[in-house]
N, CA, C and O of each residue as an XYZ file, in Angstrom:
252
protein
N      75.847     -0.028    -13.086
C      76.532      1.080    -13.524
C      77.746      0.645    -14.395
O      78.047      1.205    -15.449
N      78.377     -0.355    -13.881
C      79.501     -0.653    -14.707
C      79.164     -1.226    -16.174
O      79.927     -1.107    -17.132
N      77.920     -1.859    -16.209
C      77.595     -2.236    -17.591
C      77.253     -1.229    -18.602
O      77.326     -1.387    -19.821
N      76.821     -0.039    -17.890
C      76.470      1.246    -18.740
C      77.714      1.952    -19.057
O      77.820      2.546    -20.130
N      78.677      1.929    -18.186
C      79.886      2.827    -18.513
C      81.001      2.073    -18.955
O      82.111      2.587    -19.098
N      80.724      0.702    -19.210
C      81.881     -0.008    -19.755
C      83.197     -0.023    -18.763
O      84.339     -0.011    -19.223
N      82.937     -0.048    -17.463
C      83.956      0.035    -16.587
C      83.956     -1.356    -15.614
O      82.926     -2.025    -15.529
N      85.065     -1.700    -14.960
C      84.981     -2.784    -14.040
C      83.933     -2.568    -12.962
O      83.653     -1.433    -12.574
N      83.391     -3.594    -12.512
C      82.468     -3.456    -11.466
C      83.124     -3.086    -10.114
O      84.298     -3.398     -9.911
N      82.407     -2.441     -9.201
C      83.093     -1.889     -7.933
C      82.326     -2.440     -6.839
O      82.674     -2.024     -5.734
N      81.220     -3.399     -6.862
C      80.537     -3.768     -5.774
C      80.777     -5.429     -5.772
O      81.108     -6.177     -6.692
N      80.480     -5.694     -4.398
C      80.443     -7.298     -4.136
C      79.258     -7.556     -3.482
O      78.736     -6.694     -2.775
N      78.768     -8.669     -3.643
C      77.592     -9.054     -3.010
C      77.646    -10.426     -2.326
O      78.301    -11.288     -2.912
N      77.063    -10.743     -1.193
C      77.143    -11.892     -0.491
C      75.725    -12.285     -0.147
O      74.974    -11.510      0.446
N      75.347    -13.578     -0.551
C      73.937    -14.030     -0.413
C      73.888    -14.644      1.139
O      74.812    -15.313      1.601
N      72.709    -14.327      1.853
C      72.628    -14.805      3.072
C      71.786    -16.106      3.094
O      71.785    -16.834      4.086
N      71.011    -16.406      1.886
C      70.437    -17.519      1.824
C      70.676    -18.157      0.495
O      71.565    -17.714     -0.233
N      69.941    -19.164      0.139
C      70.231    -19.852     -1.163
C      69.546    -18.803     -2.238
O      68.432    -18.297     -2.100
N      70.394    -18.600     -3.264
C      70.070    -17.488     -4.207
C      70.283    -18.187     -5.618
O      70.967    -19.204     -5.737
N      69.684    -17.599     -6.608
C      69.832    -17.769     -7.905
C      70.547    -16.546     -8.419
O      70.246    -15.432     -7.991
N      71.556    -16.736     -9.395
C      72.237    -15.531     -9.892
C      72.123    -15.515    -11.348
O      72.369    -16.564    -11.943
N      71.811    -14.558    -11.954
C      71.811    -14.350    -13.392
C      72.818    -13.521    -14.034
O      72.885    -12.344    -13.681
N      73.669    -13.991    -14.988
C      74.573    -13.114    -15.484
C      73.964    -12.627    -16.787
O      73.244    -13.362    -17.462
N      74.297    -11.215    -17.178
C      73.759    -10.603    -18.260
C      75.039    -10.092    -18.878
O      75.704     -9.191    -18.365
N      75.333    -10.662    -19.923
C      76.402    -10.219    -20.782
C      76.081     -9.106    -21.849
O      74.980     -9.143    -22.398
N      77.024     -8.076    -22.186
C      76.639     -6.911    -22.952
C      76.021     -7.376    -24.143
O      74.921     -6.893    -24.410
N      76.569     -8.320    -25.002
C      76.158     -8.663    -26.244
C      74.790     -9.159    -26.283
O      74.052     -8.957    -27.248
N      74.384     -9.919    -25.063
C      72.989    -10.545    -24.945
C      72.139     -9.473    -24.711
O      71.013     -9.502    -25.208
N      72.531     -8.445    -23.971
C      71.564     -7.235    -23.644
C      71.382     -6.421    -24.885
O      70.253     -6.045    -25.198
N      72.455     -6.120    -25.625
C      72.269     -5.490    -26.895
C      71.373     -6.226    -27.862
O      70.553     -5.602    -28.535
N      71.500     -7.455    -27.944
C      70.680     -8.262    -28.742
C      69.091     -8.220    -28.444
O      68.184     -8.165    -29.274
N      68.998     -8.260    -27.009
C      67.591     -8.175    -26.479
C      66.996     -6.811    -26.682
O      65.791     -6.688    -26.905
N      67.795     -5.803    -26.614
C      67.229     -4.421    -26.649
C      66.978     -4.154    -28.157
O      66.077     -3.377    -28.471
N      67.707     -4.742    -29.069
C      67.609     -4.472    -30.452
C      66.211     -5.199    -31.033
O      65.482     -4.690    -31.885
N      66.013     -6.390    -30.442
C      64.826     -7.208    -30.844
C      63.659     -6.704    -30.260
O      62.638     -6.723    -30.947
N      63.610     -6.219    -29.026
C      62.436     -5.714    -28.147
C      62.770     -4.391    -27.585
O      63.026     -4.310    -26.384
N      62.793     -3.257    -28.406
C      63.118     -1.837    -27.918
C      62.265     -1.372    -26.766
O      62.628     -0.430    -26.062
N      61.020     -2.084    -26.543
C      60.240     -1.730    -25.450
C      60.890     -1.851    -24.073
O      60.731     -1.057    -23.147
N      61.693     -3.022    -24.062
C      62.348     -3.433    -22.874
C      63.454     -2.308    -22.481
O      63.680     -1.987    -21.314
N      64.079     -1.780    -23.556
C      64.998     -0.729    -23.269
C      64.299      0.471    -22.524
O      64.903      1.073    -21.636
N      63.052      0.798    -22.888
C      62.419      1.913    -22.328
C      62.058      1.655    -20.859
O      62.116      2.569    -20.035
N      61.695      0.443    -20.541
C      61.398      0.159    -19.264
C      62.685      0.206    -18.379
O      62.689      0.713    -17.257
N      63.704     -0.324    -18.933
C      65.053     -0.298    -18.281
C      65.563      1.092    -17.897
O      66.035      1.345    -16.789
N      65.417      2.089    -19.024
C      65.832      3.345    -18.862
C      64.926      4.104    -17.819
O      65.449      4.938    -17.080
N      63.650      3.847    -17.748
C      62.582      4.290    -16.783
C      63.091      3.966    -15.392
O      63.193      4.860    -14.552
N      63.392      2.783    -15.145
C      63.714      2.302    -13.759
C      65.132      2.763    -13.349
O      65.351      3.086    -12.181
N      66.156      2.798    -14.350
C      67.360      3.414    -14.055
C      67.311      4.938    -13.500
O      67.968      5.384    -12.560
N      66.376      5.624    -14.304
C      66.140      7.104    -14.063
C      65.533      7.224    -12.649
O      65.839      8.139    -11.885
N      64.742      6.343    -12.375
C      64.009      6.455    -11.023
C      64.991      6.193     -9.827
O      64.921      6.859     -8.794
N      66.054      5.032    -10.046
C      66.761      4.840     -9.109
C      67.938      6.008     -8.859
O      68.277      6.341     -7.723
N      68.464      6.537     -9.977
C      69.405      7.564    -10.073
C      68.784      8.977     -9.409
O      69.462      9.779     -8.766
N      67.485      9.099     -9.673
C      66.748     10.287     -9.180
C      66.600     10.193     -7.597
O      66.656     11.195     -6.884
N      66.421      9.003     -7.146
C      66.275      8.676     -5.679
C      67.766      8.831     -4.988
O      67.985      9.370     -3.903
N      68.448      8.413     -5.604
C      69.898      8.460     -5.061
C      70.415      9.926     -4.938
O      70.930     10.389     -3.920
N      70.215     10.589     -6.094
C      70.550     12.122     -6.149
C      69.782     12.934     -5.081
O      70.347     13.854     -4.491
N      68.550     12.614     -4.838
C      67.698     13.300     -4.098
C      68.178     12.890     -2.538
O      68.133     13.783     -1.692
N      68.584     11.703     -2.196
C      69.109     11.381     -1.004
C      70.350     12.243     -0.687
O      70.488     12.826      0.389
N      71.177     12.281     -1.622
C      72.531     13.123     -1.442
C      72.227     14.549     -1.191
O      72.886     15.158     -0.348
N      71.246     15.151     -1.880
C      70.930     16.604     -1.767
C      70.190     16.902     -0.635
O      70.154     18.063     -0.228
N      69.522     15.903     -0.002
C      68.669     16.232      1.230
C      69.405     15.917      2.308
O      68.953     16.252      3.403
N      70.521     15.303      2.252
C      71.373     14.865      3.359
C      71.929     16.201      4.199
O      72.558     17.117      3.670
N      71.602     16.135      5.493
C      71.911     17.456      6.233
C      73.572     17.527      6.312
O      74.233     16.489      6.274
N      74.059     18.558      6.401
C      75.540     18.795      6.323
C      76.013     18.695      7.687
O      77.209     18.847      7.938
């Protein structure tokens, strides 16, 4: 989310086992999306699914 909104990140992660971490810099992402627009469509679809599921979970939460 921070990448999309150009805001500082607000989450921290801790690995429980050996892990590979990949950094995705904005300029590299923009270059990739310019060169391969279909990747942008896939990313947008996945983000929409995640956001939809999160919104549904909030709306269905009993008060």
